[in-house]
MIDRENTI-504893 format. One record per residue (C-alpha): x, y, z; residue number from 1; residue in three letters. Coordinates in Angstrom, 3 decimals, m for minus. Example, Ala and Ser with C-alpha at 12.3 -4.5 7.8 and 13.67 -1.06 7.14 Angstrom:
2
12.300	m4.500	7.800	1	ALA;
13.670	m1.060	7.140	2	SER;
//
This chain:
647
m45.550	358.290	108.889	1	UNK;
m44.253	354.583	107.502	2	UNK;
m41.114	355.357	106.652	3	UNK;
m38.335	353.765	108.875	4	UNK;
m34.606	353.340	109.291	5	UNK;
m32.885	350.585	109.951	6	UNK;
m29.035	349.804	109.586	7	UNK;
m26.358	346.943	109.136	8	UNK;
m22.634	346.425	109.389	9	UNK;
m20.570	346.373	106.114	10	UNK;
m18.042	343.695	106.047	11	UNK;
m15.386	343.536	103.030	12	UNK;
m11.414	343.306	101.951	13	UNK;
m9.372	345.115	103.162	14	UNK;
m8.349	347.020	99.787	15	UNK;
m12.268	347.848	99.455	16	UNK;
m12.648	349.391	103.033	17	UNK;
m9.772	351.383	101.852	18	UNK;
m10.937	352.332	98.257	19	UNK;
m13.575	353.883	99.768	20	UNK;
m12.557	355.346	103.084	21	UNK;
m10.048	357.112	99.733	22	UNK;
m13.018	358.027	97.810	23	UNK;
m14.861	359.582	100.905	24	UNK;
m11.910	361.394	103.297	25	UNK;
m9.840	362.387	100.599	26	UNK;
m11.929	363.438	97.561	27	UNK;
m15.349	363.406	98.175	28	UNK;
m15.324	365.241	102.061	29	UNK;
m12.972	368.280	100.809	30	UNK;
m15.174	368.999	98.128	31	UNK;
m18.602	368.907	100.495	32	UNK;
m16.111	371.547	102.337	33	UNK;
m14.875	373.363	99.596	34	UNK;
m18.431	373.500	98.582	35	UNK;
m19.653	374.611	101.745	36	UNK;
m17.553	377.167	101.510	37	UNK;
m18.075	378.752	98.737	38	UNK;
m21.758	379.584	99.573	39	UNK;
m20.936	380.954	102.617	40	UNK;
m19.012	383.677	99.980	41	UNK;
m21.715	383.859	97.645	42	UNK;
m23.175	387.230	97.113	43	UNK;
m26.725	386.625	97.524	44	UNK;
m26.119	384.938	100.730	45	UNK;
m27.462	387.878	102.668	46	UNK;
m30.774	388.350	100.720	47	UNK;
m30.911	384.292	101.662	48	UNK;
m30.580	385.183	105.062	49	UNK;
m33.516	387.215	105.177	50	UNK;
m35.848	385.073	103.018	51	UNK;
m34.404	382.004	104.947	52	UNK;
m34.144	380.026	102.136	53	UNK;
m31.506	378.827	99.404	54	UNK;
m32.657	378.888	96.115	55	UNK;
m32.770	375.547	93.544	56	UNK;
m30.360	374.559	91.359	57	UNK;
m27.036	376.841	93.113	58	UNK;
m25.059	374.300	94.055	59	UNK;
m25.277	371.940	90.998	60	UNK;
m23.122	374.257	88.575	61	UNK;
m20.121	375.354	91.652	62	UNK;
m19.801	371.407	91.795	63	UNK;
m19.599	370.761	87.949	64	UNK;
m17.016	373.686	87.917	65	UNK;
m15.359	371.897	90.812	66	UNK;
m15.528	368.399	89.383	67	UNK;
m12.482	368.884	86.952	68	UNK;
m10.359	369.830	89.261	69	UNK;
m7.319	367.511	90.000	70	UNK;
m8.056	367.204	93.625	71	UNK;
m11.925	366.597	93.109	72	UNK;
m11.605	364.433	90.067	73	UNK;
m12.140	360.492	89.308	74	UNK;
m15.198	360.039	91.771	75	UNK;
m17.951	358.371	91.182	76	UNK;
m21.537	360.117	89.536	77	UNK;
m23.637	359.123	92.313	78	UNK;
m20.966	360.806	95.207	79	UNK;
m21.063	363.952	93.026	80	UNK;
m24.397	364.150	93.360	81	UNK;
m24.550	363.137	97.109	82	UNK;
m22.047	365.962	98.005	83	UNK;
m24.883	368.369	95.819	84	UNK;
m27.464	366.945	97.992	85	UNK;
m25.590	366.807	101.066	86	UNK;
m24.690	370.722	100.938	87	UNK;
m28.028	371.983	99.681	88	UNK;
m29.876	369.815	102.611	89	UNK;
m27.298	371.765	105.362	90	UNK;
m27.925	375.260	103.804	91	UNK;
m31.545	374.656	103.544	92	UNK;
m31.627	373.735	107.284	93	UNK;
m29.628	376.316	108.545	94	UNK;
m31.384	378.976	106.725	95	UNK;
m34.684	377.588	107.769	96	UNK;
m33.720	377.701	111.153	97	UNK;
m32.085	381.381	111.306	98	UNK;
m35.313	383.112	109.855	99	UNK;
m37.655	380.541	112.460	100	UNK;
m35.253	382.105	115.340	101	UNK;
m35.710	385.266	114.110	102	UNK;
m39.548	385.129	113.531	103	UNK;
m39.299	383.611	117.124	104	UNK;
m37.566	386.743	118.809	105	UNK;
m39.309	389.162	117.269	106	UNK;
m43.070	387.604	118.630	107	UNK;
m41.712	386.861	121.942	108	UNK;
m40.268	390.442	121.797	109	UNK;
m43.102	391.453	121.002	110	UNK;
m45.125	389.672	124.011	111	UNK;
m42.755	391.295	126.260	112	UNK;
m43.359	394.547	125.319	113	UNK;
m46.751	394.164	125.696	114	UNK;
m46.253	391.566	129.336	115	UNK;
m46.461	394.428	132.285	116	UNK;
m47.675	394.343	135.937	117	UNK;
m50.654	396.252	137.011	118	UNK;
m48.779	398.666	138.492	119	UNK;
m47.375	398.752	135.138	120	UNK;
m50.089	398.938	133.602	121	UNK;
m52.093	401.320	136.063	122	UNK;
m49.212	403.851	135.158	123	UNK;
m48.975	403.772	131.488	124	UNK;
m53.163	404.070	131.640	125	UNK;
m53.305	406.816	134.190	126	UNK;
m56.176	404.882	135.854	127	UNK;
m56.937	402.446	138.594	128	UNK;
m56.620	398.585	138.390	129	UNK;
m60.849	398.613	138.775	130	UNK;
m60.973	400.748	135.878	131	UNK;
m59.126	398.338	133.766	132	UNK;
m60.534	395.278	135.081	133	UNK;
m63.761	397.075	134.063	134	UNK;
m63.138	398.104	130.662	135	UNK;
m61.588	394.218	130.172	136	UNK;
m64.994	393.154	131.146	137	UNK;
m66.587	395.311	128.697	138	UNK;
m64.735	394.618	125.226	139	UNK;
m64.587	391.170	126.665	140	UNK;
m67.411	389.593	124.620	141	UNK;
m67.132	391.970	121.862	142	UNK;
m64.283	389.837	120.819	143	UNK;
m65.933	386.627	122.404	144	UNK;
m69.102	387.499	119.647	145	UNK;
m66.268	387.713	116.596	146	UNK;
m65.132	384.409	117.631	147	UNK;
m68.024	382.968	117.702	148	UNK;
m68.173	384.342	114.031	149	UNK;
m65.376	382.624	112.803	150	UNK;
m66.404	379.405	114.542	151	UNK;
m70.378	379.985	112.800	152	UNK;
m68.361	380.259	109.604	153	UNK;
m65.953	376.877	109.853	154	UNK;
m69.965	374.866	110.917	155	UNK;
m71.264	376.349	107.730	156	UNK;
m68.392	375.184	105.198	157	UNK;
m68.189	371.972	106.939	158	UNK;
m65.033	372.230	108.613	159	UNK;
m65.926	371.506	111.987	160	UNK;
m68.986	369.964	113.321	161	UNK;
m71.526	371.015	115.419	162	UNK;
m70.989	369.008	118.446	163	UNK;
m67.100	369.633	118.079	164	UNK;
m66.993	372.962	120.430	165	UNK;
m63.941	374.019	119.739	166	UNK;
m62.068	374.408	122.471	167	UNK;
m59.347	375.793	120.175	168	UNK;
m61.606	378.987	120.042	169	UNK;
m59.471	379.797	122.376	170	UNK;
m56.234	380.358	120.494	171	UNK;
m58.480	382.218	117.848	172	UNK;
m59.102	384.665	121.034	173	UNK;
m55.444	385.495	121.682	174	UNK;
m55.068	386.134	118.447	175	UNK;
m57.688	388.645	117.915	176	UNK;
m56.438	390.201	120.946	177	UNK;
m53.276	390.444	119.928	178	UNK;
m54.163	392.333	117.053	179	UNK;
m56.439	394.572	118.700	180	UNK;
m53.650	395.254	120.929	181	UNK;
m51.773	396.758	118.191	182	UNK;
m54.631	398.460	116.823	183	UNK;
m55.416	400.066	119.829	184	UNK;
m54.817	403.932	120.132	185	UNK;
m56.687	404.441	123.539	186	UNK;
m54.101	404.102	126.421	187	UNK;
m57.152	402.568	128.418	188	UNK;
m58.222	400.315	125.942	189	UNK;
m54.671	398.546	125.246	190	UNK;
m54.410	398.244	129.085	191	UNK;
m57.411	396.707	129.076	192	UNK;
m56.270	394.633	126.726	193	UNK;
m52.989	393.704	127.574	194	UNK;
m54.643	392.778	130.776	195	UNK;
m56.783	389.991	129.083	196	UNK;
m53.722	388.828	127.581	197	UNK;
m51.859	388.387	130.800	198	UNK;
m54.692	386.299	132.312	199	UNK;
m55.731	383.835	129.897	200	UNK;
m57.757	386.327	128.230	201	UNK;
m59.953	386.455	131.754	202	UNK;
m60.677	388.889	134.030	203	UNK;
m58.737	388.019	137.342	204	UNK;
m60.344	388.777	140.672	205	UNK;
m56.735	387.807	142.304	206	UNK;
m54.459	390.398	143.279	207	UNK;
m51.673	390.058	141.379	208	UNK;
m48.334	387.329	142.355	209	UNK;
m45.389	390.204	142.180	210	UNK;
m42.452	386.988	142.468	211	UNK;
m44.863	384.987	139.972	212	UNK;
m45.312	387.727	136.968	213	UNK;
m41.178	388.196	137.714	214	UNK;
m40.226	384.527	136.698	215	UNK;
m43.177	384.399	134.168	216	UNK;
m41.028	387.599	132.816	217	UNK;
m37.471	386.685	133.262	218	UNK;
m38.213	383.382	132.114	219	UNK;
m39.343	385.693	128.384	220	UNK;
m36.270	387.186	129.279	221	UNK;
m33.834	384.423	128.807	222	UNK;
m35.955	382.849	125.856	223	UNK;
m35.207	386.162	124.249	224	UNK;
m31.574	385.539	124.938	225	UNK;
m30.468	381.713	124.103	226	UNK;
m32.326	382.645	120.739	227	UNK;
m30.452	385.767	120.315	228	UNK;
m27.223	383.785	121.452	229	UNK;
m28.254	380.544	118.662	230	UNK;
m28.632	383.104	115.652	231	UNK;
m25.051	383.835	116.348	232	UNK;
m24.411	380.665	115.405	233	UNK;
m21.370	380.103	113.235	234	UNK;
m22.330	379.151	109.346	235	UNK;
m22.257	375.899	108.060	236	UNK;
m18.292	374.484	107.664	237	UNK;
m17.095	371.444	106.376	238	UNK;
m15.285	368.334	108.762	239	UNK;
m11.672	368.926	109.457	240	UNK;
m10.567	365.577	108.761	241	UNK;
m6.604	366.745	109.129	242	UNK;
m7.159	368.503	111.726	243	UNK;
m5.162	371.480	110.053	244	UNK;
m8.769	373.947	111.427	245	UNK;
m7.957	373.306	114.514	246	UNK;
m4.185	373.666	114.696	247	UNK;
m4.941	377.405	113.075	248	UNK;
m7.344	377.849	115.136	249	UNK;
m5.159	377.566	118.368	250	UNK;
m2.458	379.224	116.693	251	UNK;
m4.723	382.433	116.659	252	UNK;
m5.949	382.194	119.923	253	UNK;
m2.035	381.596	121.121	254	UNK;
m0.933	384.814	119.568	255	UNK;
m3.482	387.462	119.989	256	UNK;
m5.298	389.410	121.955	257	UNK;
m9.261	388.676	122.174	258	UNK;
m11.273	391.709	121.145	259	UNK;
m14.090	391.450	123.000	260	UNK;
m15.686	388.498	126.116	261	UNK;
m17.927	386.788	122.113	262	UNK;
m14.543	386.724	120.541	263	UNK;
m13.096	385.080	123.478	264	UNK;
m16.117	382.064	123.237	265	UNK;
m15.558	381.864	120.097	266	UNK;
m12.430	380.795	120.349	267	UNK;
m12.925	378.857	122.801	268	UNK;
m16.052	376.845	121.190	269	UNK;
m13.361	375.569	118.113	270	UNK;
m10.592	375.177	120.810	271	UNK;
m12.947	372.652	122.949	272	UNK;
m14.041	371.045	119.619	273	UNK;
m12.821	367.646	118.592	274	UNK;
m12.532	367.709	114.898	275	UNK;
m14.099	365.009	113.054	276	UNK;
m12.840	362.257	112.279	277	UNK;
m15.541	360.708	109.883	278	UNK;
m15.785	361.589	106.291	279	UNK;
m19.391	363.099	105.258	280	UNK;
m21.842	360.340	103.969	281	UNK;
m23.374	359.135	101.039	282	UNK;
m26.457	359.384	100.132	283	UNK;
m28.218	357.222	97.680	284	UNK;
m31.400	358.908	96.384	285	UNK;
m32.294	356.081	94.343	286	UNK;
m33.127	352.327	94.971	287	UNK;
m31.583	351.076	92.571	288	UNK;
m28.097	352.463	93.415	289	UNK;
m28.175	349.252	95.964	290	UNK;
m27.051	346.245	94.122	291	UNK;
m28.057	343.473	96.167	292	UNK;
m26.686	339.680	95.933	293	UNK;
m25.699	336.575	97.819	294	UNK;
m22.053	334.936	98.095	295	UNK;
m21.091	331.583	98.288	296	UNK;
m21.187	331.124	101.889	297	UNK;
m25.441	332.281	101.327	298	UNK;
m25.194	335.846	103.170	299	UNK;
m26.985	338.648	101.664	300	UNK;
m24.089	341.322	100.001	301	UNK;
m24.485	344.708	98.794	302	UNK;
m22.717	346.620	96.227	303	UNK;
m22.875	350.266	94.636	304	UNK;
m23.442	350.818	91.106	305	UNK;
m21.030	352.208	88.928	306	UNK;
m17.854	351.089	87.126	307	UNK;
m15.348	352.412	90.130	308	UNK;
m16.994	349.633	92.458	309	UNK;
m17.266	346.918	89.950	310	UNK;
m14.456	344.720	91.863	311	UNK;
m16.088	346.111	94.987	312	UNK;
m18.793	343.713	97.018	313	UNK;
m19.964	344.138	100.907	314	UNK;
m21.020	341.473	103.528	315	UNK;
m24.755	342.236	105.374	316	UNK;
m23.951	341.990	109.115	317	UNK;
m27.208	343.151	111.485	318	UNK;
m29.617	342.176	113.910	319	UNK;
m32.508	339.208	113.255	320	UNK;
m34.811	341.797	113.724	321	UNK;
m34.032	343.814	110.662	322	UNK;
m32.470	340.902	108.459	323	UNK;
m35.724	340.176	107.264	324	UNK;
m35.869	343.592	105.468	325	UNK;
m32.751	342.531	103.821	326	UNK;
m34.410	339.499	102.573	327	UNK;
m36.774	341.756	101.001	328	UNK;
m34.575	344.266	99.198	329	UNK;
m32.720	340.729	97.700	330	UNK;
m36.120	339.303	96.810	331	UNK;
m37.466	342.908	94.942	332	UNK;
m34.942	342.990	92.415	333	UNK;
m34.317	339.519	91.974	334	UNK;
m38.090	339.909	90.785	335	UNK;
m37.481	342.871	88.292	336	UNK;
m34.555	341.545	86.925	337	UNK;
m35.730	338.521	86.248	338	UNK;
m38.925	339.596	84.677	339	UNK;
m37.730	342.656	82.076	340	UNK;
m40.181	345.064	81.696	341	UNK;
m42.743	344.250	83.989	342	UNK;
m42.065	345.110	87.780	343	UNK;
m41.541	348.723	88.739	344	UNK;
m38.578	349.829	91.405	345	UNK;
m40.914	352.552	92.632	346	UNK;
m42.936	349.430	94.493	347	UNK;
m39.574	347.983	96.151	348	UNK;
m39.826	347.985	100.220	349	UNK;
m36.100	350.205	99.699	350	UNK;
m36.603	354.030	99.598	351	UNK;
m33.119	354.847	99.657	352	UNK;
m29.856	354.364	101.615	353	UNK;
m27.043	356.163	102.900	354	UNK;
m23.711	355.323	103.272	355	UNK;
m21.570	356.599	106.584	356	UNK;
m18.035	355.576	108.403	357	UNK;
m19.069	355.251	112.093	358	UNK;
m16.751	356.717	114.869	359	UNK;
m14.257	353.495	116.668	360	UNK;
m11.581	354.936	119.339	361	UNK;
m7.675	352.672	118.459	362	UNK;
m4.874	353.132	116.651	363	UNK;
m4.099	352.871	113.133	364	UNK;
m5.335	352.956	109.355	365	UNK;
m8.648	354.539	109.727	366	UNK;
m10.333	352.263	106.933	367	UNK;
m9.565	349.542	109.810	368	UNK;
m10.562	351.217	112.757	369	UNK;
m13.793	352.648	111.675	370	UNK;
m17.212	351.016	111.212	371	UNK;
m18.487	350.861	107.689	372	UNK;
m22.584	351.665	107.920	373	UNK;
m25.458	351.675	105.751	374	UNK;
m28.503	353.188	106.889	375	UNK;
m31.556	352.397	104.624	376	UNK;
m34.863	353.630	104.510	377	UNK;
m37.823	351.417	104.236	378	UNK;
m41.718	352.222	103.701	379	UNK;
m43.743	349.735	106.054	380	UNK;
m46.477	349.889	104.304	381	UNK;
m44.804	348.218	100.782	382	UNK;
m44.222	345.262	103.426	383	UNK;
m47.996	344.043	102.741	384	UNK;
m50.534	343.478	99.481	385	UNK;
m52.612	346.009	101.439	386	UNK;
m50.367	348.670	102.453	387	UNK;
m48.420	348.084	98.594	388	UNK;
m52.093	348.657	97.002	389	UNK;
m52.300	352.185	99.169	390	UNK;
m48.643	353.338	98.430	391	UNK;
m49.367	352.442	94.905	392	UNK;
m52.574	354.408	94.963	393	UNK;
m50.881	357.518	95.911	394	UNK;
m48.196	356.561	93.279	395	UNK;
m50.707	357.216	90.591	396	UNK;
m52.389	359.823	91.383	397	UNK;
m49.006	361.534	91.864	398	UNK;
m47.637	360.493	88.414	399	UNK;
m50.615	361.833	86.721	400	UNK;
m50.893	364.952	88.362	401	UNK;
m47.020	365.125	86.413	402	UNK;
m48.507	364.324	83.539	403	UNK;
m51.029	367.140	83.162	404	UNK;
m48.932	369.618	84.895	405	UNK;
m46.832	368.157	81.558	406	UNK;
m49.168	368.102	78.780	407	UNK;
m50.110	372.089	80.068	408	UNK;
m46.512	372.786	79.269	409	UNK;
m46.788	370.981	75.841	410	UNK;
m49.577	373.106	74.893	411	UNK;
m48.179	376.313	76.486	412	UNK;
m45.277	375.496	73.876	413	UNK;
m47.280	375.181	70.896	414	UNK;
m48.902	377.954	70.777	415	UNK;
m45.173	379.318	71.008	416	UNK;
m44.548	377.062	68.399	417	UNK;
m42.018	375.356	70.157	418	UNK;
m41.505	371.958	71.614	419	UNK;
m40.537	370.310	74.916	420	UNK;
m36.752	369.424	74.973	421	UNK;
m35.004	366.500	75.023	422	UNK;
m35.107	366.128	78.820	423	UNK;
m38.743	367.086	79.202	424	UNK;
m39.498	364.189	76.711	425	UNK;
m37.574	361.609	78.273	426	UNK;
m39.518	362.132	81.400	427	UNK;
m42.555	361.988	80.226	428	UNK;
m42.135	358.643	78.614	429	UNK;
m40.467	357.189	82.058	430	UNK;
m43.101	358.821	84.070	431	UNK;
m45.555	356.687	81.368	432	UNK;
m43.374	353.512	81.859	433	UNK;
m43.881	353.776	85.518	434	UNK;
m47.724	354.180	85.245	435	UNK;
m47.269	351.297	83.154	436	UNK;
m45.110	349.240	85.559	437	UNK;
m46.488	349.602	88.737	438	UNK;
m49.708	347.589	88.262	439	UNK;
m47.720	344.096	88.012	440	UNK;
m47.487	343.436	92.060	441	UNK;
m44.424	342.017	93.833	442	UNK;
m45.449	338.704	95.837	443	UNK;
m46.467	340.333	99.671	444	UNK;
m47.979	338.817	102.276	445	UNK;
m51.853	339.467	103.118	446	UNK;
m51.971	341.291	106.513	447	UNK;
m55.187	343.830	107.888	448	UNK;
m54.267	347.418	108.002	449	UNK;
m54.433	348.768	111.575	450	UNK;
m58.122	351.369	111.478	451	UNK;
m58.430	353.743	114.363	452	UNK;
m61.450	356.288	115.531	453	UNK;
m60.503	359.874	114.058	454	UNK;
m61.319	361.347	116.748	455	UNK;
m59.197	359.979	119.135	456	UNK;
m56.061	361.051	119.880	457	UNK;
m53.119	360.100	121.906	458	UNK;
m51.389	363.104	123.108	459	UNK;
m48.048	362.805	124.683	460	UNK;
m46.665	365.843	126.620	461	UNK;
m42.794	365.694	127.197	462	UNK;
m40.874	367.315	130.303	463	UNK;
m38.569	367.689	133.263	464	UNK;
m39.685	366.048	135.854	465	UNK;
m41.975	363.928	134.728	466	UNK;
m40.224	363.244	130.840	467	UNK;
m43.601	361.449	129.579	468	UNK;
m46.959	362.070	129.768	469	UNK;
m50.264	360.418	127.843	470	UNK;
m53.928	361.394	127.220	471	UNK;
m56.153	359.211	125.426	472	UNK;
m59.055	361.993	124.314	473	UNK;
m62.020	361.433	122.799	474	UNK;
m61.278	364.970	120.067	475	UNK;
m64.947	365.075	119.164	476	UNK;
m66.272	365.482	122.732	477	UNK;
m63.069	366.925	124.162	478	UNK;
m63.322	364.195	126.751	479	UNK;
m60.396	362.278	128.028	480	UNK;
m60.851	358.557	128.028	481	UNK;
m57.821	358.229	130.365	482	UNK;
m53.911	359.410	131.362	483	UNK;
m50.950	357.645	131.749	484	UNK;
m47.343	358.479	133.710	485	UNK;
m44.340	357.252	133.352	486	UNK;
m44.843	354.633	135.730	487	UNK;
m48.381	353.654	134.356	488	UNK;
m46.251	352.675	131.493	489	UNK;
m43.649	350.941	132.499	490	UNK;
m45.666	349.288	135.375	491	UNK;
m43.140	346.617	136.805	492	UNK;
m40.329	348.057	134.209	493	UNK;
m40.813	351.108	136.251	494	UNK;
m37.491	350.406	138.433	495	UNK;
m35.399	350.433	135.569	496	UNK;
m35.584	354.155	135.769	497	UNK;
m33.787	354.329	139.389	498	UNK;
m31.305	352.153	137.492	499	UNK;
m30.712	355.088	134.861	500	UNK;
m30.901	357.247	137.838	501	UNK;
m28.170	355.854	139.439	502	UNK;
m25.675	355.156	136.728	503	UNK;
m26.030	358.821	135.249	504	UNK;
m25.182	359.704	138.587	505	UNK;
m22.191	357.795	138.902	506	UNK;
m20.966	358.823	135.465	507	UNK;
m21.305	361.993	136.324	508	UNK;
m19.666	361.785	139.181	509	UNK;
m16.648	359.782	137.311	510	UNK;
m15.953	362.292	134.311	511	UNK;
m15.804	365.186	136.950	512	UNK;
m12.728	363.169	138.694	513	UNK;
m11.816	362.760	134.833	514	UNK;
m12.099	366.539	133.617	515	UNK;
m10.197	367.241	136.935	516	UNK;
m7.182	364.689	136.689	517	UNK;
m7.020	366.153	132.869	518	UNK;
m7.670	362.164	131.836	519	UNK;
m10.099	360.704	129.329	520	UNK;
m13.204	358.915	130.337	521	UNK;
m15.874	356.853	127.924	522	UNK;
m19.137	356.258	130.256	523	UNK;
m22.371	355.834	128.536	524	UNK;
m26.276	355.103	129.990	525	UNK;
m27.237	354.569	126.146	526	UNK;
m27.958	350.746	125.861	527	UNK;
m30.338	351.580	129.505	528	UNK;
m32.103	354.846	127.503	529	UNK;
m32.643	352.392	124.523	530	UNK;
m34.170	349.622	126.053	531	UNK;
m36.378	351.787	128.090	532	UNK;
m37.469	354.589	125.295	533	UNK;
m38.271	351.096	123.582	534	UNK;
m40.822	349.763	126.533	535	UNK;
m42.593	352.935	126.853	536	UNK;
m42.865	352.974	123.055	537	UNK;
m43.940	349.589	123.061	538	UNK;
m46.781	350.764	125.779	539	UNK;
m48.211	354.003	123.552	540	UNK;
m48.873	351.962	120.901	541	UNK;
m50.486	348.997	122.562	542	UNK;
m52.634	351.819	124.513	543	UNK;
m53.555	353.366	121.220	544	UNK;
m54.449	349.498	119.887	545	UNK;
m56.593	349.325	123.145	546	UNK;
m58.744	352.384	122.814	547	UNK;
m58.590	351.917	119.020	548	UNK;
m56.412	355.616	118.398	549	UNK;
m56.837	357.092	115.378	550	UNK;
m52.943	358.731	115.504	551	UNK;
m50.230	360.072	118.037	552	UNK;
m49.696	363.582	118.642	553	UNK;
m46.195	364.779	119.884	554	UNK;
m44.388	367.391	120.316	555	UNK;
m42.129	369.741	118.178	556	UNK;
m38.678	369.152	119.731	557	UNK;
m37.570	372.856	119.490	558	UNK;
m40.083	374.194	121.371	559	UNK;
m40.207	371.503	124.202	560	UNK;
m35.937	372.543	124.499	561	UNK;
m36.613	375.775	124.091	562	UNK;
m39.502	374.991	126.852	563	UNK;
m37.598	373.264	129.601	564	UNK;
m34.135	375.552	128.836	565	UNK;
m35.763	378.804	129.542	566	UNK;
m37.892	376.940	133.002	567	UNK;
m34.530	375.835	134.357	568	UNK;
m32.472	379.279	134.113	569	UNK;
m35.682	381.325	135.106	570	UNK;
m35.663	379.158	138.081	571	UNK;
m32.323	379.979	138.706	572	UNK;
m32.228	383.613	138.805	573	UNK;
m35.556	383.103	140.785	574	UNK;
m33.614	381.217	143.718	575	UNK;
m30.221	383.262	143.050	576	UNK;
m31.027	386.935	141.585	577	UNK;
m27.924	389.001	140.922	578	UNK;
m25.512	386.052	141.166	579	UNK;
m24.610	384.934	137.620	580	UNK;
m22.165	381.851	139.340	581	UNK;
m24.945	380.792	141.553	582	UNK;
m27.824	380.825	139.081	583	UNK;
m25.229	378.481	137.124	584	UNK;
m24.420	375.853	140.033	585	UNK;
m28.350	375.450	140.710	586	UNK;
m29.112	375.285	136.891	587	UNK;
m26.486	371.959	137.148	588	UNK;
m27.509	370.934	140.350	589	UNK;
m31.482	371.009	139.308	590	UNK;
m31.017	369.230	136.075	591	UNK;
m28.719	366.515	137.827	592	UNK;
m31.176	365.914	140.245	593	UNK;
m34.624	364.963	137.431	594	UNK;
m34.229	362.743	134.785	595	UNK;
m31.397	363.970	131.776	596	UNK;
m34.027	362.719	128.895	597	UNK;
m33.099	361.618	125.346	598	UNK;
m36.256	363.537	124.054	599	UNK;
m35.744	363.054	120.408	600	UNK;
m34.682	359.456	120.898	601	UNK;
m37.631	358.648	122.300	602	UNK;
m39.532	360.401	119.711	603	UNK;
m38.327	358.673	117.202	604	UNK;
m38.971	355.171	119.235	605	UNK;
m42.710	356.277	119.093	606	UNK;
m42.667	356.979	115.575	607	UNK;
m40.665	353.776	114.668	608	UNK;
m43.344	352.161	116.309	609	UNK;
m46.411	353.534	115.496	610	UNK;
m44.900	352.869	111.301	611	UNK;
m44.663	349.486	111.539	612	UNK;
m48.510	348.841	113.468	613	UNK;
m49.660	351.243	111.016	614	UNK;
m50.411	354.420	113.436	615	UNK;
m50.073	358.125	112.123	616	UNK;
m48.231	360.819	113.913	617	UNK;
m48.408	363.887	114.069	618	UNK;
m47.087	366.825	115.258	619	UNK;
m47.483	370.098	117.049	620	UNK;
m46.574	373.071	119.632	621	UNK;
m46.395	371.504	122.889	622	UNK;
m48.426	374.553	125.890	623	UNK;
m45.644	375.745	128.357	624	UNK;
m47.703	376.098	131.152	625	UNK;
m50.362	373.936	132.734	626	UNK;
m49.482	370.515	134.335	627	UNK;
m47.958	367.238	132.042	628	UNK;
m51.593	365.744	131.892	629	UNK;
m53.145	368.992	130.578	630	UNK;
m50.609	369.804	127.959	631	UNK;
m50.473	366.429	126.811	632	UNK;
m54.629	366.300	126.616	633	UNK;
m54.225	370.062	124.751	634	UNK;
m51.635	368.652	122.658	635	UNK;
m54.036	366.236	121.074	636	UNK;
m57.251	368.571	120.747	637	UNK;
m55.245	371.683	119.129	638	UNK;
m53.861	368.950	116.298	639	UNK;
m57.925	367.354	115.875	640	UNK;
m58.504	371.184	115.397	641	UNK;
m56.119	372.357	113.240	642	UNK;
m56.702	368.878	110.879	643	UNK;
m60.335	369.902	110.819	644	UNK;
m59.822	373.823	110.317	645	UNK;
m57.230	372.000	107.013	646	UNK;
m59.383	370.480	105.368	647	UNK;
//
């Protein structure tokens, strides 16, 4: 991952800020709200939900019809395009998430139906546990042979080196046994397979611990319940800048009797949510939509393409660590401007931008209170000659493939005695122009690119009591070169964790007191947390360089959060069975007793630092069981074998 995001504050005259606020809050955000509502009411929504996908080209016709209405007219073209992109992104993400949740529910329910205690297996098969174990011992070699056959086939196809005895075979064995369980017709065979799956594809001679089995089952039940609750989450809605929707919810809740407990929760959720005072951001997917310059004071400024912004310029205010990026943006654009038809914007260091308002407390006019921020995505490879060459080759290959596809279309049209339409001809002309100009390089410094060993990976596991654990693994031999805990990664800075924990406990107590007295209080450990995350990320990057790691493997957040939350709730059920309030209280106390960690922020820090060092990032599902060290090790090995099989 070589793309990172930087940000700066934009400063401009009051007239400019007011003009922009009115466009974004009074025109663009209401347009997005209306588009979200029209998509929600679309007659094909049920079909999209089943497929988990929003078809391309659905939003643009809706936007085109709305753009002629009085309340949405006179916006820059880029604002209309941004509205389409924002709505598409929201609905595509939401539909994909809903589909994924449903698939997870189906898989977990299937596993839960199969997960039976030893006593239940005896009852279902009408045989003793001894016979079930004997049957499991008898059938296991047959399925292991199937795994070996697949392994040999991979070696023959060149997917796996002979010396790399795949630990991933265990996952293949699980899949084979699951399919065999569904196909088994004999109750004894089915129970024997269920016994193997329950015991990690092995035959255990130990007696089953009923408490451990109950905890395992209750955890899975709670996971399913939570996913079903998430599946019922409300459909995407817009931003209520005026607070009218909140007032309407209050009116409904005041004048009506709830029909169910679920309706109470929905009303409560709406009433507890503070209406967002910030309009939707504006996306700039073209790097030439942002125009860079210097003013008479020598400060870098930015303006936006379009006649609506001809007289509106914004000064850049940012950290000294990021100012060199904005200097590069100005240099790239100046060189292209002064050498017309020689350079391509495809090699601009800036890839895209996003204009947004940041919420700020205070009284007065909104464009005076809130801060205007510009977020810029940059490709770190384009900082150096070597990285630019790598990016250029990727771009050339991409354009060549597109031109080949267009040639196929042209031949197909010729057979039908048809010509390419005007848009297709312009598209081909633009691709050829880019292919010509992309060979003219921008001045860049030299810097040797980092080259790690592809077989050495660093796995990062995230957890409850140990927020981050590292395993450096030589995946060609499945040998662990080193483990590192948070304490080892931070070294002398480990004491900062205790300080953060004390802050969390103190702030939690102050928030509780403020809640009881019905007053508002704003407390945060954000800055200290960011600092610790940066220290951890730097330590991981240093380790990667020292061991010449080819990549860093991070867990996908959806699995981590689900696993952590389910583990807490399962512990609570075990501690306080049949006592819901006690379970909630225990879960709350348990969360307070461990480090509360922003895992997303830590992952973003690692990704950002890795991009600067040119170390690739891979992601995969984190194992649920085992120790933090084993989770980190298995995460790295699984990612390596996935990469090998994919190639």
